[in-house]
C-alpha positions as a printed Julia matrix, in Angstrom:
152×3 Matrix{Float64}:
 -59.16  137.24  -145.01
 -55.71  138.76  -145.78
 -55.16  140.7   -148.34
 -52.56  139.05  -149.75
 -54.73  135.97  -149.46
 -57.05  137.23  -151.65
 -54.79  138.96  -154.15
 -53.16  135.04  -154.06
 -56.68  133.96  -155.38
 -57.68  136.28  -158.11
 -54.24  135.37  -159.72
 -54.72  131.55  -159.67
 -58.65  132.53  -160.89
 -56.71  134.7   -164.02
 -54.63  131.68  -165.11
 -56.89  129.62  -165.08
 -58.98  131.48  -166.96
 -56.75  132.19  -169.13
 -55.94  128.64  -169.73
 -59.76  127.96  -170.27
 -59.36  130.54  -172.92
 -56.17  129.25  -174.78
 -57.35  125.89  -174.22
 -60.8   126.39  -176.45
 -59.3   128.93  -179.02
 -61.73  132.11  -177.01
 -61.26  135.34  -175.48
 -63.44  137.85  -173.76
 -64.03  141.68  -174.62
 -65.95  144.8   -172.83
 -66.91  147.79  -174.31
 -67.16  149.94  -172.03
 -68.96  152.79  -173.21
 -68.99  155.76  -170.46
 -65.09  155.45  -171.19
 -65.2   154.41  -174.31
 -62.44  152.39  -174.08
 -62.79  148.32  -175.63
 -60.76  145.69  -173.31
 -59.6   143.08  -175.04
 -58.66  139.04  -173.3
 -55.2   137.77  -173.97
 -57.3   135.1   -176.31
 -58.39  138.24  -178.1
 -56.06  139.28  -178.96
 -53.82  135.9   -180.13
 -56.79  135.31  -182.51
 -56.72  138.2   -184.44
 -52.51  138.08  -184.56
 -51.89  141.35  -182.57
 -49.24  141.73  -180.04
 -50.74  143.42  -176.23
 -47.73  146.08  -176.09
 -48.43  147.3   -179.46
 -51.7   147.31  -180.26
 -54.94  149.62  -178.15
 -58.33  148.54  -179.87
 -61.14  150.33  -180.58
 -64.78  149.54  -181.64
 -64.27  150.69  -185.29
 -60.22  149.31  -185.65
 -61.99  145.58  -184.23
 -64.7   146.44  -186.84
 -62.32  146.95  -189.85
 -60.75  143.53  -188.84
 -64.79  141.11  -190.05
 -64.82  140.9   -194.35
 -65.39  144.44  -195.6
 -69.12  142.88  -196.78
 -69.61  142.35  -192.76
 -68.86  145.58  -191.31
 -72.39  146.86  -191.46
 -73.95  144.32  -190.58
 -71.77  143.84  -187.17
 -72.36  147.52  -186.43
 -76.1   147.34  -186.97
 -76.05  143.97  -184.79
 -74.01  146.32  -181.95
 -76.49  149.35  -182.21
 -79.65  147.33  -182.53
 -78.45  145.5   -179.32
 -78.11  148.86  -177.77
 -81.35  149.97  -179.01
 -83.07  147.01  -177.75
 -80.73  146.64  -174.43
 -80.33  143.07  -175.47
 -77.97  140.26  -175.86
 -76.52  139.12  -179.38
 -75.05  136.04  -181.07
 -73.84  135.69  -184.57
 -71.26  134.17  -186.84
 -68.7   135.74  -189.32
 -65.09  135.59  -190.71
 -62.35  138.45  -189.91
 -59.2   138.92  -191.51
 -56.51  138.89  -188.6
 -53.36  140.85  -188.8
 -51.33  137.38  -190.41
 -53.9   138.09  -193.71
 -55.05  135.04  -192.29
 -59.59  133.94  -192.18
 -60.61  132.75  -189.23
 -64.61  132.24  -188.45
 -65.86  133.08  -185.8
 -68.3   133.43  -183.39
 -69.42  137.05  -180.42
 -71.71  136.7   -177.54
 -72.75  139.21  -176.15
 -74.44  141.17  -173.42
 -75.0   144.63  -173.07
 -74.59  146.1   -169.23
 -76.98  148.49  -167.59
 -77.13  150.55  -164.96
 -79.33  151.67  -161.99
 -81.47  153.84  -164.33
 -81.2   151.02  -167.12
 -79.31  153.1   -169.32
 -76.92  151.23  -171.35
 -73.38  151.46  -170.4
 -71.23  148.74  -171.66
 -70.9   145.51  -173.37
 -69.29  142.19  -172.18
 -68.88  139.5   -175.38
 -66.96  136.33  -175.07
 -65.17  135.61  -179.03
 -64.42  131.96  -180.51
 -62.2   130.94  -183.08
 -64.94  128.76  -184.19
 -62.2   127.97  -187.99
 -61.93  123.63  -187.38
 -65.33  123.35  -186.23
 -66.89  125.15  -189.46
 -64.31  123.09  -191.9
 -65.5   120.11  -190.3
 -68.81  120.98  -190.41
 -68.56  121.48  -194.03
 -66.74  118.0   -194.68
 -69.38  115.93  -192.89
 -72.12  118.42  -195.74
 -70.18  117.29  -198.06
 -70.14  113.26  -197.34
 -73.65  113.76  -196.5
 -74.25  114.88  -200.14
 -72.11  112.26  -201.51
 -73.64  108.95  -199.52
 -76.56  110.49  -200.49
 -76.32  111.47  -204.39
 -74.93  107.35  -204.64
 -76.67  104.79  -204.95
 -76.12  101.34  -202.97
 -77.32   98.11  -204.18
 -78.86   96.26  -201.89
């Protein structure tokens, strides 16, 4: 296979990935523990309301977006995942650069080398604000419906 054909196919797949992130209001990230670098996809920059050209995320700056009351819990989840060498899942709230509260869900998988040492973490990050708002409305509706006596 020609190199240009392979590059063309990779670019096409990358466009599909960006489209999928935009449609699902999500993104992916990777923490490289060897180089001590955090990579965010376009989707995560958008959720955080920051410009890719002007902002370089670090683990600490990313955690700082979470509500102050949640930051210690987020650190503990990540540290525990690395210690146990297993994935994790959590929901929380960030305050993006525009001051908007965004409910988010994160799934992460720990990356191991041949010696089973943790080398990184790969994760998916999703804005679940609309889903959570709808769930709260449904709960309220169910509560109202339950408390109203309906004549039979």
